[in-house]
N, C-alpha and C positions, 0 to 999 in steps of 0.2 A: 852717227854718219856711216860708220863701218857697216852697220846692218843694211843700210840703204844701198851702199856701193856693192856689197857682196850678195845682195838679194836674199839674205838670210831671213826666212819667214818668222822664225822664233824671235829674232831680234827686232823685226819690224812690228810684231804683235806687242812686244814689251814697250817699244817706242810709242805705239798708238795708245796703249793703255796708260802710259805716263801722261801723254798729252790730254787724254780724256779726263784723267783725274785732276789735272791742273785746271782744265776748263770747268769742271764740276766745282772745284774749290772757288774759283773766281765767281761763278754764278751764285754760289752760296753767300759770298761776301757782298756782292751787289744786291742780292735779294734782301739781306739784312739792312742795308742802307736804305733801300726803297721802302721797306717796312717802317723804318723810323721816320723817314722824310714824308712818306705818303706818295700817292700817284699824282697829286697836284701840289705844286709849290708856288710860293709867292715870288714873283720876279719884278725887279724895279723897272718902271717905265716913266717917261717924262711927259708932262703935259705941254701944250703949246706955250704956256707961260713960263716953262722951265721948272715947274714944281715936280719933285720926285714923288711918284705914286707907286703903288704895287698892284700887280695884276696876277690873278691866278692862272697858272699855265701847267701844262703836262710836265711832269718830272722828266728832265732830259735823260735820266738813267733808265727810265722804264722801257723805251723801245729797244735799245741795244740788249737789255736784260731779257726781254721777251724773245728776241731773235736767238740769243745764246741758249736759252732754255729750249727753244724749238729745235735747235741744232742737236742738243743733247737728248731730245726725245721727250721732254717734259712739256707737252702741250695737250690740250683736250683732244685734238685729232689723233696724236700719237698714242694716247691712252685709250682711244676708241670710246670716249664718253660723249661725243656729239652724235646726234641722230645720223648724220651723213657718214661719219666714221664707222658707226655700228653697222650701217647698211653695207658699206664697202667691205667690212670684215666678214659679214655674213655671205656676201657674194663671193669673196675669195675662198671662204670655207666650202661653199657650195661647189665652186669650180674645182677645188682640190679633191673633194669627195667623188665628183664625177670622173675626174682624171684617174683617181685610184681604182674606181670601179672598172673603167675601161681597160686599164693596165692588167688588172687581175683577170678580167674576161679574156684578154688576149693570151695571157699565160696559160689559162685553163684550156683554151682552144689549141694552143701549140702542144700542150701535154696530151690532150685527147687525140690529136692527129698523130703524135709520135707513138702512142699506144696502139692505135688502129692500123698503123702502117705495116705492110708485110715485110718480113725480114728474111 
């Protein structure tokens, strides 16, 4: 709390790192449980006659686990292994290289103008 109150960036970075490590540990524990239980689990249901039956349902741990993994960057999109994510990454890299080119061009133009200017 002192790091937050004093706005000490090193302390905040350590605090964030600790929180991320705890979230990663929790995700690992939940993933292990889902791997044992499976993505579908049997849930009790009752027939109109009052008989207890079972029905296959989505494991209630699965959705929160997927959200947590997504927050931590463990998703197909974050790992850029989906066609859309690969296309977005390529576009970002293309935009970045164009921006670098234009910046270098401006720097060369400024340097050339400075060399050619009368002193």
